[in-house]
C-alpha positions as CSV (number, residue, x, y, z in Angstrom):
1,M,-66.1,-17.7,11.2
2,Y,-65.3,-14.5,12.4
3,V,-66.4,-14.6,15.7
4,S,-65.4,-18.1,16.4
5,M,-61.4,-18.0,14.8
6,G,-61.6,-14.7,17.7
7,I,-62.6,-17.2,20.9
8,T,-60.0,-19.1,18.7
9,Y,-57.3,-16.8,18.8
10,A,-58.4,-15.1,22.5
11,V,-57.9,-18.5,23.6
12,V,-54.4,-19.3,21.7
13,A,-53.4,-16.0,23.4
14,S,-54.9,-17.0,27.4
15,I,-52.2,-20.0,26.9
16,F,-49.1,-18.9,25.1
17,W,-49.4,-15.6,28.0
18,G,-49.5,-18.3,31.2
19,L,-47.0,-20.6,29.5
20,A,-44.8,-17.1,29.1
21,Y,-45.4,-16.0,32.5
22,V,-43.9,-19.0,33.7
23,I,-40.7,-19.1,31.7
24,D,-40.2,-15.3,32.4
25,Q,-40.1,-15.8,36.6
26,R,-36.9,-18.2,35.6
27,V,-35.0,-16.0,32.5
28,L,-36.1,-12.7,35.0
29,S,-34.3,-13.9,38.1
30,S,-31.1,-13.7,35.7
31,I,-31.2,-10.7,33.8
32,R,-33.3,-7.2,33.9
33,P,-36.9,-6.8,32.4
34,V,-35.2,-3.6,30.6
35,E,-32.9,-6.5,29.5
36,F,-35.9,-9.0,28.4
37,M,-37.8,-6.4,26.6
38,F,-34.8,-4.8,24.7
39,I,-34.0,-8.7,23.8
40,S,-38.0,-9.4,22.7
41,S,-37.6,-6.1,20.6
42,L,-34.9,-7.6,18.9
43,V,-36.4,-11.0,18.2
44,G,-39.6,-9.4,16.8
45,T,-38.3,-7.2,15.0
46,V,-35.8,-10.1,12.8
47,A,-39.1,-12.3,12.8
48,Y,-41.6,-9.4,11.4
49,A,-39.8,-8.2,9.2
50,P,-40.1,-9.5,6.5
51,F,-44.4,-9.5,6.7
52,V,-44.3,-5.4,7.6
53,F,-42.0,-5.0,4.3
54,Y,-44.1,-7.5,2.3
55,N,-47.1,-5.4,2.4
56,C,-46.9,-1.9,4.7
57,S,-50.1,-0.5,4.0
58,G,-51.9,-0.6,6.4
59,I,-48.8,0.9,8.8
60,I,-49.1,4.2,5.9
61,A,-52.2,4.3,6.2
62,L,-52.5,4.4,9.8
63,I,-49.3,7.3,10.1
64,T,-50.6,9.1,7.3
65,S,-54.4,9.1,8.7
66,S,-55.8,12.3,11.1
67,N,-54.1,11.4,14.5
68,G,-52.4,8.2,13.4
69,W,-49.1,9.0,14.8
70,S,-50.8,9.7,17.9
71,W,-52.2,6.5,18.5
72,L,-49.6,4.9,17.4
73,I,-47.4,6.2,20.1
74,A,-50.2,5.4,22.5
75,S,-50.6,2.6,22.0
76,L,-46.9,1.5,22.0
77,L,-46.1,2.9,24.9
78,A,-48.9,1.4,27.1
79,S,-47.7,-1.6,26.0
80,N,-44.5,-1.0,26.8
81,I,-45.3,0.4,30.3
82,A,-47.7,-2.8,30.8
83,S,-45.1,-5.3,29.8
84,L,-42.8,-3.5,31.5
85,A,-45.3,-3.8,35.3
86,I,-45.1,-7.2,34.8
87,L,-41.9,-8.4,34.5
88,H,-41.3,-6.2,37.3
89,S,-44.5,-8.2,39.0
90,I,-43.1,-11.0,38.2
91,I,-40.3,-10.7,40.3
92,K,-41.4,-9.1,42.8
93,V,-44.9,-11.5,43.6
94,N,-44.2,-14.7,41.0
95,A,-45.4,-15.4,38.1
96,T,-49.3,-17.0,39.8
97,V,-49.9,-13.8,41.9
98,A,-48.2,-11.3,39.1
99,S,-51.5,-13.1,37.1
100,F,-54.0,-13.3,38.2
101,I,-53.5,-9.4,39.7
102,E,-53.4,-8.6,36.4
103,I,-56.6,-10.5,35.2
104,S,-58.2,-7.4,36.4
105,Y,-57.3,-5.4,33.0
106,P,-60.4,-6.0,31.6
107,F,-62.2,-3.7,34.6
108,F,-59.2,-1.1,32.8
109,V,-60.3,-2.1,29.1
110,A,-64.4,-1.1,30.0
111,L,-63.5,1.9,31.3
112,F,-60.7,3.0,29.0
113,C,-63.8,2.3,26.0
114,Y,-66.5,3.9,27.4
115,M,-63.7,7.4,28.5
116,L,-62.3,7.0,24.7
117,Y,-65.5,5.9,21.9
118,N,-67.9,6.5,24.1
119,E,-68.8,2.9,24.5
120,T,-71.7,1.8,27.0
121,F,-71.5,-0.6,30.1
122,N,-74.4,-3.2,30.5
123,V,-75.1,-5.1,34.2
124,R,-73.3,-8.1,33.0
125,L,-70.1,-6.6,32.6
126,I,-70.7,-4.1,35.5
127,I,-71.3,-7.3,37.2
128,G,-68.6,-8.9,36.1
129,G,-66.0,-6.2,36.9
130,L,-66.8,-5.9,40.3
131,M,-66.5,-9.2,40.7
132,T,-63.0,-9.9,38.4
133,I,-62.0,-6.6,41.4
134,V,-63.5,-8.3,44.5
135,G,-61.4,-11.4,43.3
136,V,-58.0,-9.6,43.0
137,L,-58.9,-8.1,46.4
138,I,-59.3,-11.3,47.8
139,M,-55.7,-12.7,46.3
140,K,-54.0,-9.6,47.5
141,A,-55.9,-9.8,51.6
């Protein structure tokens, strides 16, 4: 059950990221990426605040755990840098090209999982990663 819901959430995310990139391309013709991120943060704060204040035990557990603050700050920095970078990319090369280049991120997920968590690679993962990189290189050519 959890696996099928995990796949469902991933598909829904993929669909809405695709839609968001296309809409972002239009919005970013009028505002700067940093303004977009600011508005997005405000909307997120208002939308999620009731859920956080209803039950913030996860936040408390994270920030009181060993290195919790460090992991939280690292995660926020990484995701904000990635968001800002993709918005700039959408402006420079358009949403389609930006998304096809960004699709190489699973390679970096695997690399960082290996570096941070000692997760191992298998042959299929390596072949898939190489195919993704070759696809990105073909797109750039």
